[in-house]
C-alpha positions as semicolon CSV with decimal commas, in nm:
position;residue;x (nm);y (nm);z (nm)
1;M;4,616;3,932;10,136
2;L;4,930;4,140;10,085
3;L;4,822;4,215;9,750
4;S;4,487;4,194;9,695
5;K;4,281;4,442;9,457
6;E;4,237;4,712;9,668
7;K;4,032;5,098;9,682
8;N;4,261;5,377;9,729
9;S;4,071;5,512;10,065
10;P;4,194;5,727;10,262
11;Y;4,200;5,549;10,555
12;K;4,455;5,298;10,368
13;I;4,635;5,607;10,202
14;A;4,679;5,709;10,585
15;L;4,792;5,364;10,685
16;F;5,046;5,317;10,394
17;A;5,168;5,669;10,493
18;A;5,217;5,586;10,867
19;I;5,405;5,257;10,817
20;P;5,730;5,432;10,640
21;I;5,723;5,741;10,889
22;L;5,700;5,552;11,218
23;T;5,996;5,300;11,045
24;L;6,177;5,627;11,042
25;L;6,119;5,792;11,330
26;S;6,145;5,503;11,511
27;Q;6,500;5,465;11,401
28;V;6,639;5,812;11,452
29;I;6,461;5,913;11,816
30;P;6,797;5,891;12,036
31;L;6,986;6,074;11,788
32;I;6,744;6,383;11,786
33;S;6,749;6,401;12,172
34;A;7,141;6,360;12,169
35;D;7,202;6,558;11,829
36;P;7,568;6,422;11,890
37;L;7,809;6,591;11,628
38;L;8,108;6,365;11,549
39;E;8,465;6,452;11,451
40;F;8,419;6,267;11,174
41;D;8,341;6,549;10,918
42;D;8,039;6,733;11,152
43;L;8,203;6,963;11,339
44;I;8,486;7,012;11,058
45;L;8,207;7,132;10,839
46;I;8,037;7,300;11,106
47;R;8,377;7,504;11,212
48;S;8,412;7,604;10,861
49;V;8,133;7,815;10,826
50;Q;8,038;7,871;11,210
51;S;8,234;8,211;11,231
52;E;8,088;8,344;10,943
53;S;7,777;8,614;10,824
54;V;7,598;8,550;10,546
55;L;7,754;8,869;10,352
56;S;8,102;8,727;10,468
57;Y;8,075;8,370;10,342
58;F;7,940;8,487;10,010
59;Q;8,264;8,688;9,970
60;K;8,482;8,414;10,084
61;L;8,218;8,169;9,805
62;L;8,301;8,432;9,484
63;S;8,669;8,451;9,564
64;L;8,672;8,048;9,592
65;N;8,801;8,066;9,925
66;A;8,523;7,898;10,047
67;I;8,568;7,491;10,155
68;D;8,373;7,362;9,870
69;I;8,172;7,506;9,630
70;Q;7,808;7,366;9,826
71;P;7,679;7,749;9,944
72;V;7,327;7,590;9,966
73;R;7,405;7,335;10,172
74;D;7,645;7,598;10,400
75;L;7,373;7,822;10,379
76;L;7,164;7,539;10,595
77;I;7,442;7,517;10,832
78;L;7,464;7,860;10,901
79;G;7,099;7,855;11,009
80;E;7,143;7,552;11,197
81;I;7,386;7,711;11,390
82;R;7,232;8,056;11,441
83;F;6,887;7,856;11,571
84;S;7,060;7,622;11,798
85;K;7,235;7,917;11,958
86;I;6,906;8,048;12,042
87;F;6,694;7,703;12,088
88;F;6,815;7,410;12,069
89;S;7,092;7,167;11,868
90;P;6,839;7,085;11,573
91;F;7,089;6,932;11,314
92;H;6,933;6,522;11,313
93;L;6,560;6,710;11,338
94;V;6,671;6,921;11,046
95;N;6,800;6,569;10,848
96;V;6,466;6,430;10,948
97;F;6,246;6,683;10,784
98;L;6,505;6,636;10,485
99;V;6,445;6,224;10,470
100;A;6,074;6,319;10,519
101;T;6,091;6,578;10,228
102;A;6,265;6,340;9,972
103;C;6,004;6,067;10,052
104;F;5,735;6,341;9,969
105;F;5,873;6,430;9,615
106;W;5,938;6,027;9,538
107;F;5,620;5,953;9,593
108;R;5,480;6,235;9,381
109;I;5,687;6,087;9,117
110;T;5,607;5,703;9,200
111;K;5,267;5,825;9,118
112;K;5,303;5,928;8,800
113;W;5,493;5,648;8,689
114;V;5,315;5,361;8,817
115;T;4,970;5,328;8,722
116;T;4,715;5,412;8,980
117;Q;4,519;5,084;8,931
118;G;4,548;4,714;9,063
119;H;4,807;4,716;9,354
120;A;4,967;5,015;9,293
121;W;4,962;5,164;9,643
122;T;5,088;4,874;9,837
123;A;5,320;4,854;9,543
124;M;5,461;5,212;9,635
125;T;5,446;5,162;9,958
126;L;5,645;4,856;10,009
127;A;5,871;5,033;9,735
128;L;5,895;5,341;9,999
129;I;5,965;5,091;10,299
130;W;6,227;4,947;10,109
131;V;6,396;5,309;10,015
132;L;6,330;5,411;10,378
133;S;6,523;5,075;10,519
134;H;6,774;5,059;10,325
135;G;7,122;5,080;10,452
136;A;7,255;5,429;10,277
137;W;6,974;5,582;10,390
138;V;6,959;5,518;10,708
139;F;7,362;5,589;10,724
140;S;7,315;5,910;10,566
141;L;6,993;6,007;10,776
142;S;7,203;5,924;11,113
143;W;7,486;6,176;10,949
144;V;7,503;6,545;10,965
145;A;7,799;6,597;10,697
146;A;7,560;6,403;10,475
147;Q;7,285;6,695;10,451
148;K;7,423;6,820;10,111
149;H;7,357;6,494;9,965
150;W;7,041;6,508;10,086
151;L;6,975;6,892;9,948
152;A;7,049;6,736;9,612
153;L;6,853;6,468;9,595
154;I;6,535;6,694;9,700
155;F;6,625;6,939;9,438
156;L;6,712;6,676;9,152
157;L;6,308;6,539;9,285
158;L;6,168;6,879;9,237
159;A;6,345;6,906;8,898
160;I;6,267;6,546;8,796
161;D;5,862;6,619;8,963
162;C;5,864;6,962;8,733
163;A;5,952;6,765;8,406
164;R;5,737;6,565;8,142
165;L;5,783;6,274;7,917
166;E;5,564;6,355;7,608
167;T;5,530;6,097;7,301
168;H;5,468;6,254;6,945
169;Q;5,436;6,064;6,628
170;Q;5,608;5,749;6,822
171;Q;5,872;5,972;6,938
172;Q;5,997;6,050;7,295
173;R;6,100;6,330;7,424
174;L;6,167;6,466;7,760
175;S;6,031;6,833;7,865
176;V;6,240;7,031;8,077
177;S;6,042;7,338;8,240
178;K;6,223;7,592;8,391
179;L;6,111;7,527;8,694
180;S;6,326;7,220;8,640
181;V;6,652;7,377;8,557
182;F;6,635;7,624;8,852
183;F;6,568;7,319;9,088
184;A;6,850;7,112;8,906
185;V;7,070;7,335;8,976
186;L;7,026;7,481;9,300
187;G;7,084;7,061;9,394
188;M;7,423;7,090;9,211
189;L;7,510;7,403;9,411
190;S;7,399;7,142;9,731
191;H;7,666;6,929;9,584
192;P;7,830;6,854;9,235
193;I;7,778;6,502;9,247
194;L;7,470;6,495;9,047
195;C;7,613;6,746;8,796
196;L;7,637;6,566;8,510
197;V;7,243;6,445;8,567
198;G;7,182;6,800;8,399
199;L;7,338;6,648;8,083
200;L;7,060;6,355;8,039
201;P;6,765;6,541;7,908
202;F;6,992;6,710;7,651
203;L;7,098;6,343;7,553
204;F;6,765;6,200;7,576
205;S;6,592;6,413;7,359
206;W;6,941;6,394;7,094
207;F;6,918;6,072;7,079
208;S;6,546;6,009;7,031
209;K;6,563;6,198;6,708
210;S;6,389;6,488;6,940
211;R;6,669;6,760;6,910
212;P;6,616;7,002;7,134
213;K;6,659;7,375;7,033
214;L;6,922;7,597;7,084
215;I;6,786;7,823;7,341
216;S;6,540;7,601;7,525
217;P;6,508;7,477;7,927
218;T;6,698;7,150;7,822
219;T;7,013;7,345;7,630
220;T;7,021;7,545;7,913
221;L;7,033;7,308;8,178
222;A;7,342;7,126;7,984
223;L;7,560;7,445;7,974
224;L;7,490;7,501;8,325
225;S;7,562;7,144;8,421
226;L;7,946;7,175;8,220
227;L;8,030;7,517;8,355
228;L;7,905;7,417;8,707
229;L;8,105;7,087;8,636
230;G;8,438;7,268;8,472
231;L;8,413;7,525;8,789
232;N;8,437;7,212;9,036
233;Y;8,679;7,024;8,867
234;H;8,935;7,385;8,867
235;Y;8,857;7,485;9,195
236;Y;8,891;7,101;9,351
237;Q;9,247;7,070;9,137
238;S;9,406;7,428;9,176
239;I;9,222;7,555;9,478
240;Y;9,161;7,328;9,737
241;P;9,473;7,165;9,779
242;G;9,588;7,563;9,947
243;L;9,316;7,618;10,139
244;V;9,303;7,265;10,335
245;G;9,683;7,131;10,282
246;F;9,558;6,847;10,052
247;A;9,428;6,732;9,710
248;K;9,137;6,556;9,743
249;F;9,119;6,444;9,394
250;Q;9,484;6,308;9,310
251;P;9,491;5,969;9,190
252;A;9,724;5,754;8,989
253;Y;9,598;5,607;8,683
254;D;9,824;5,295;8,664
255;F;9,693;4,956;8,676
256;T;9,675;4,911;9,041
257;F;9,442;5,215;9,047
258;V;9,183;5,044;8,714
259;S;9,175;4,722;8,977
260;T;9,070;4,878;9,271
261;L;8,843;5,143;9,086
262;L;8,649;4,819;8,938
263;L;8,665;4,682;9,309
264;R;8,479;4,998;9,428
265;F;8,253;4,992;9,193
266;G;8,162;4,644;9,245
267;R;8,071;4,755;9,592
268;Y;7,864;4,977;9,499
269;F;7,625;4,726;9,322
270;F;7,641;4,540;9,635
271;N;7,551;4,754;9,870
272;L;7,268;4,900;9,664
273;V;7,092;4,558;9,649
274;C;7,244;4,373;9,975
275;P;7,296;4,686;10,197
276;A;7,410;4,425;10,492
277;F;7,706;4,539;10,512
278;I;7,710;4,917;10,560
279;A;8,024;5,113;10,711
280;V;8,258;5,408;10,697
281;T;8,573;5,255;10,521
282;Y;8,585;4,958;10,343
283;S;8,874;4,682;10,253
284;P;8,994;4,622;9,877
285;A;9,030;4,282;9,943
286;S;8,662;4,217;10,082
287;W;8,432;3,936;9,917
288;Q;8,162;4,187;9,888
289;N;8,361;4,380;9,588
290;I;8,431;4,104;9,414
291;V;8,058;3,972;9,462
292;G;7,938;4,290;9,333
293;I;8,076;4,320;8,962
294;P;7,843;4,039;8,848
295;I;7,559;4,205;9,007
296;A;7,601;4,526;8,809
297;V;7,615;4,296;8,492
298;V;7,294;4,137;8,593
299;M;7,113;4,424;8,684
300;G;7,263;4,590;8,342
301;Y;7,119;4,270;8,168
302;A;6,796;4,305;8,317
303;L;6,703;4,702;8,271
304;L;6,764;4,583;7,899
305;K;6,551;4,334;7,866
306;L;6,266;4,539;8,085
307;L;6,254;4,855;7,940
308;P;6,296;5,059;7,623
309;R;6,615;5,080;7,532
310;L;6,731;5,434;7,548
311;Q;6,523;5,436;7,901
312;A;6,723;5,150;8,022
313;L;7,025;5,339;7,929
314;V;6,871;5,647;8,130
315;V;6,776;5,453;8,420
316;G;7,141;5,267;8,402
317;A;7,287;5,616;8,387
318;L;7,078;5,766;8,681
319;I;7,211;5,465;8,892
320;C;7,548;5,536;8,805
321;I;7,645;5,841;8,776
322;P;7,726;5,960;9,131
323;F;7,984;5,648;9,135
324;F;8,204;5,792;8,829
325;A;8,133;6,196;8,910
326;T;8,369;6,101;9,215
327;A;8,524;5,756;9,199
328;P;8,800;5,766;8,923
329;F;8,937;6,147;9,037
330;Q;8,907;6,036;9,423
331;Q;9,164;5,917;9,659
332;G;9,164;5,811;10,023
333;I;8,786;5,691;10,006
334;F;8,715;5,337;9,856
335;L;8,309;5,421;9,860
336;S;8,090;5,650;10,044
337;D;7,771;5,503;10,073
338;T;7,605;5,911;10,119
339;Y;7,659;5,833;9,689
340;L;7,398;5,586;9,696
341;L;7,068;5,793;9,810
342;F;6,968;5,848;9,463
343;P;7,041;5,527;9,317
344;V;6,838;5,370;9,569
345;A;6,584;5,613;9,477
346;V;6,601;5,495;9,119
347;V;6,588;5,095;9,247
348;G;6,248;5,217;9,446
349;W;6,070;5,328;9,152
350;L;6,196;5,022;8,933
351;L;6,087;4,770;9,264
352;A;5,720;4,947;9,300
353;R;5,644;4,930;8,905
354;L;5,750;4,528;8,948
355;V;5,565;4,499;9,234
356;N;5,272;4,586;9,081
357;E;5,282;4,423;8,747
358;V;5,355;4,077;8,915
359;P;5,170;4,045;9,201
360;R;5,455;3,771;9,306
361;A;5,730;4,027;9,380
362;G;5,568;4,168;9,674
363;F;5,653;3,897;9,867
364;I;6,050;3,928;9,774
365;A;6,017;4,305;9,861
366;A;5,914;4,209;10,168
367;V;6,202;4,011;10,233
368;L;6,365;4,256;10,165
369;I;6,243;4,514;10,371
370;I;6,263;4,260;10,669
371;V;6,658;4,238;10,549
372;N;6,697;4,574;10,525
373;L;6,538;4,658;10,877
374;A;6,724;4,332;11,030
375;T;7,040;4,535;10,930
376;S;6,973;4,929;10,963
377;F;6,867;4,955;11,289
378;S;7,196;4,920;11,436
379;I;7,350;5,222;11,219
380;P;7,198;5,507;11,432
381;E;7,331;5,391;11,710
382;S;7,722;5,404;11,553
383;F;7,668;5,746;11,502
384;K;7,608;5,824;11,900
385;S;8,032;5,872;11,897
386;D;8,300;5,861;11,687
387;T;8,414;5,550;11,909
388;N;8,121;5,349;11,802
389;L;8,119;5,456;11,453
390;W;8,488;5,333;11,398
391;I;8,427;5,026;11,574
392;R;8,129;4,914;11,334
393;S;8,371;4,951;11,055
394;Y;8,633;4,708;11,246
395;Q;8,351;4,471;11,276
396;V;8,201;4,465;10,968
397;E;8,540;4,461;10,788
398;P;8,827;4,478;11,032
399;D;9,147;4,586;10,837
400;H;9,445;4,836;10,958
401;N;9,262;5,140;10,839
402;S;8,960;5,095;11,022
403;L;9,177;5,007;11,330
404;L;9,340;5,312;11,346
405;S;9,024;5,529;11,287
406;V;8,886;5,295;11,650
407;I;9,251;5,416;11,839
408;Y;9,235;5,796;11,744
409;A;8,845;5,815;11,834
410;Q;8,917;5,610;12,184
411;L;9,256;5,847;12,262
412;Q;8,989;6,107;12,158
413;R;8,752;6,028;12,433
414;G;9,068;5,945;12,658
415;L;8,952;5,571;12,642
416;L;9,363;5,504;12,705
417;N;9,341;5,122;12,795
418;E;9,119;5,060;12,554
419;A;9,343;5,256;12,306
420;R;9,653;5,094;12,427
421;Y;9,502;4,772;12,358
422;N;9,458;4,774;12,008
423;L;9,819;4,971;11,964
424;E;9,957;4,661;12,064
425;I;9,751;4,491;11,785
426;A;9,824;4,730;11,541
427;Q;10,207;4,732;11,646
428;E;10,228;4,397;11,551
429;W;9,984;4,401;11,218
430;I;10,184;4,741;11,083
431;P;10,499;4,826;11,288
432;E;10,577;5,080;11,051
433;S;10,291;5,274;11,033
434;A;10,349;5,695;11,089
435;L;9,993;5,696;11,194
436;L;10,063;5,439;11,470
437;K;10,367;5,654;11,625
438;D;10,149;5,933;11,641
439;Y;9,922;5,776;11,797
440;W;10,202;5,622;12,073
441;C;10,307;5,972;12,087
442;D;9,972;6,097;12,249
443;L;9,864;5,792;12,408
444;H;10,226;5,887;12,623
445;R;10,121;6,243;12,656
446;Q;9,790;6,132;12,791
447;D;9,900;5,849;13,031
448;V;9,903;6,098;13,338
449;Q;9,961;5,765;13,573
450;K;10,332;5,712;13,451
451;P;10,589;5,942;13,582
452;A;10,662;6,202;13,329
453;R;10,993;6,151;13,268
454;E;10,962;5,759;13,150
455;R;10,694;5,912;12,935
456;I;10,941;6,203;12,836
457;E;11,198;5,938;12,767
458;K;10,934;5,751;12,552
459;L;10,852;6,031;12,332
460;E;11,215;6,126;12,265
461;T;11,319;5,806;12,136
462;L;10,984;5,844;11,916
463;V;11,098;6,176;11,775
464;K;11,403;6,021;11,683
465;S;11,277;5,784;11,408
466;S;10,984;5,972;11,300
467;D;10,901;6,331;11,144
468;S;10,604;6,346;11,245
469;Y;10,458;6,725;11,402
470;S;10,234;6,475;11,636
471;C;10,512;6,352;11,873
472;R;10,668;6,649;11,867
473;E;10,389;6,833;11,949
474;A;10,308;6,604;12,249
475;L;10,710;6,671;12,370
476;I;10,656;7,014;12,379
477;I;10,368;7,040;12,597
478;L;10,460;6,790;12,848
479;L;10,846;6,958;12,798
480;L;10,617;7,287;12,889
481;A;10,484;7,124;13,172
482;E;10,769;6,951;13,361
483;K;10,952;7,339;13,352
484;R;11,159;7,248;13,042
485;D;11,132;7,530;12,841
486;K;11,468;7,551;12,681
487;D;11,371;7,187;12,567
488;A;11,044;7,254;12,456
489;I;11,149;7,563;12,280
490;S;11,473;7,379;12,080
491;I;11,249;7,158;11,931
492;A;10,971;7,410;11,854
493;M;11,260;7,611;11,660
494;N;11,313;7,325;11,436
495;V;10,965;7,196;11,342
496;G;11,057;7,292;10,971
497;R;10,763;7,135;10,743
498;L;10,698;6,843;10,931
499;N;10,435;6,612;10,779
500;V;10,148;6,718;10,982
501;T;9,892;6,465;10,969
502;D;9,685;6,578;11,278
503;S;9,687;6,798;11,556
504;R;9,590;6,753;11,875
505;H;9,629;7,102;12,018
506;T;9,540;7,447;11,859
507;A;9,842;7,578;11,718
508;E;9,743;7,927;11,775
509;N;9,749;7,840;12,198
510;L;10,071;7,614;12,188
511;S;10,237;7,853;11,983
512;A;10,167;8,144;12,258
513;R;10,278;7,953;12,509
514;L;10,617;7,882;12,354
515;Y;10,655;8,242;12,236
516;I;10,601;8,341;12,623
517;A;10,818;8,056;12,775
518;C;11,107;8,157;12,464
519;T;11,102;8,540;12,593
520;N;11,115;8,438;12,947
521;E;11,399;8,261;12,891
522;K;11,570;8,571;12,720
523;I;11,628;8,392;12,397
524;E;11,683;8,530;12,057
525;N;11,444;8,514;11,780
526;C;11,151;8,385;11,910
527;E;10,941;8,520;11,613
528;L;11,040;8,205;11,444
529;I;10,831;8,017;11,689
530;K;10,486;8,199;11,558
531;E;10,641;8,148;11,172
532;R;10,701;7,796;11,170
533;W;10,365;7,754;11,355
534;V;10,172;7,931;11,079
535;D;10,361;7,753;10,826
536;L;10,218;7,453;10,984
537;S;9,832;7,567;11,000
538;R;9,852;7,645;10,611
539;R;9,848;7,210;10,574
540;R;9,624;7,168;10,855
541;I;9,212;7,219;10,726
542;L;9,159;7,530;10,973
543;P;9,396;7,839;10,887
544;W;9,594;8,037;11,130
545;N;9,374;8,284;11,349
546;E;9,589;8,547;11,458
547;A;9,313;8,724;11,628
548;V;9,302;8,345;11,877
549;Y;9,669;8,374;11,887
550;Q;9,687;8,759;12,040
551;T;9,386;8,636;12,294
552;A;9,598;8,365;12,397
553;L;9,918;8,558;12,449
554;K;9,705;8,834;12,667
555;N;9,577;8,588;12,843
556;I;9,925;8,422;12,925
557;T;10,041;8,711;13,036
558;D;9,772;8,824;13,247
559;A;9,817;8,501;13,432
560;K;10,152;8,536;13,492
561;I;10,062;8,928;13,621
562;R;9,813;8,790;13,846
563;D;10,073;8,500;13,989
564;A;10,331;8,747;14,039
565;I;10,107;8,954;14,248
566;N;9,982;8,632;14,435
567;R;10,314;8,604;14,550
568;E;10,397;8,878;14,660
C-alpha cells in the first residue's frame, strides 16, 4: 500500500531519492544539451555584465551604477560566461545544480519538522515530488534569468536550516545563529524580494513574549533587512530609471490599481495551488484571478485552524511576502511565477506534515502530483525559443499583449509569413497600438521579396502617423541601402527625443553609417547625428558604447578605401 508502515532502510531512502531526481532530469535534458538563451531577460542579463571583470563590476556596484543590486547573481553569471568561453555553455546545467541544492536543503528542513515515524519518508517523498513538478518550479528551472530566485531560495533555506525553534517555560523563541544571518544576507543580495523575511524572526520572538536582545543575531538580521530594503527602494526609485531609461516601480495608486492588485493576488494563490495555467503573461480579465481570491481565504482559515496562531501567521507571511514585496510597487508585469518558488517550498512542508499525520491525504497528494506532471512537462519545450515561449502565453490566455509578444518573437526569427498573419489579426483587435506600428515597420524592412520602392512608401506612410523611433530606424536603413543618403540623413537629423520602444540594430553601427554618409554628401553639422543617437541610447537598456562607434567608423572607412582600390 502507498502509506503502509515503513522502515527507513537505505534501499527505500535511495528509491525515494531517485524518483524526484529522475522527474527533474526528464524535464530538462533537452534544455541542458541545447542551452538556449532567450531575448526574454536571459541575454539582457548576460550582456549587462559580460564585458565586466570582477573588479570593474564591484566598482560599478559600489557606485550604484550596476543594473540591480544583486551581486551574488551577477558573480554567478560572470563565472558562467567565463566557463562557456573555455568549455561549453553551462547555464541550464547550473540551473539543475541550483534546483538539486534547493531540494537537498528543503529535505533537511522537512526532516526536522516532520516526525520520522509512521509514514514520514513516503510523506516527504510525495511532497518533494509535488514541489519539483510544480509549474512555477519547472518554469524557473527552464529559465536562465531565474537563477537569482534560486540563489535567494537556497540561501534562505540555509538560513532556516541553521535556525532553531526553542520552547522555554511555555514560550517559543526562534533562535537565529550568526550563520543564519550570513546566509540570509547572501539571499537578499541574490534577490531583494525576500528582504522582509529577515524581519520575521524578530517579530516572532517579540510577539511570543521572548523579546530578543538589542545586540543579537536576530536583531542584527532585522536591521540588515531594513537597510537592504531601504537601499533597494532608493536605487529603484532614484537611480535605476536613469540607467535603463524607464521606471520599474512607479504605479498609480488609484481604484484601478487596487482592483488589479487584488486580481494579481488571486492569480498568485491560484497558481500556487493549481499550476495548470503557467505562462509569461496573464490577462487581468481571466477567471483564474477571481477563483484564486477565495482560495487565499480558505488557505488562511485552514492555517489558523491547523497551527498555533503565531505559527500560522508566520507561515502565512512566508507565503505572501514574495508577492507583497514587489506587487504594490511594480508596473508592467501582472505576475511573475518565479515569486512562487519559496511559497511552493512552504506549502510542500505543510503537505509533508499533512500526509504523515493523515494517511488518506497521501492519495490527494498523488492526484496533485499527476496533475502537476501532466501540465508542467510542456513548459521546458516553450523555453527553447522566444517564439515558443510567447505562443504558449497566447495559448494559455489569448490577449493583445501576448499576441504582440508572439509577433515580436516571430520578427526576431525572420518568420515573416507567420508575423504578417498575426499582425493582421492584431490590426483588427488593437489598431491604435504604437507597438503594432513598430512591428509593421520591421516587417516591411525585412520583407525583401517586395520591391524596395513599395516598402519605402509604406514606411514613409507609417512614419507620418507615428512618433516611433523604430519606424524611422527601419526607413533610414532602407534609404541607405537604396543609396538615398540625403533622405536618410534628413530623417536622422530630426529624430529628436522620440519614443524609443525598441531597437532592432546597434545604435553605434547605424550612427556610424549615417555619419560617413553625411560627410560624403558634404552636409554641415554631421556630428549632430551622433548626438541624437547618444541621447536615444541613454533611454535604452544598453548604454552608448563609444569604442563600438569608433570601431564601426574605422571598419566602414576601411571598406570604402578597399572598394576604391578595387575599382581602380
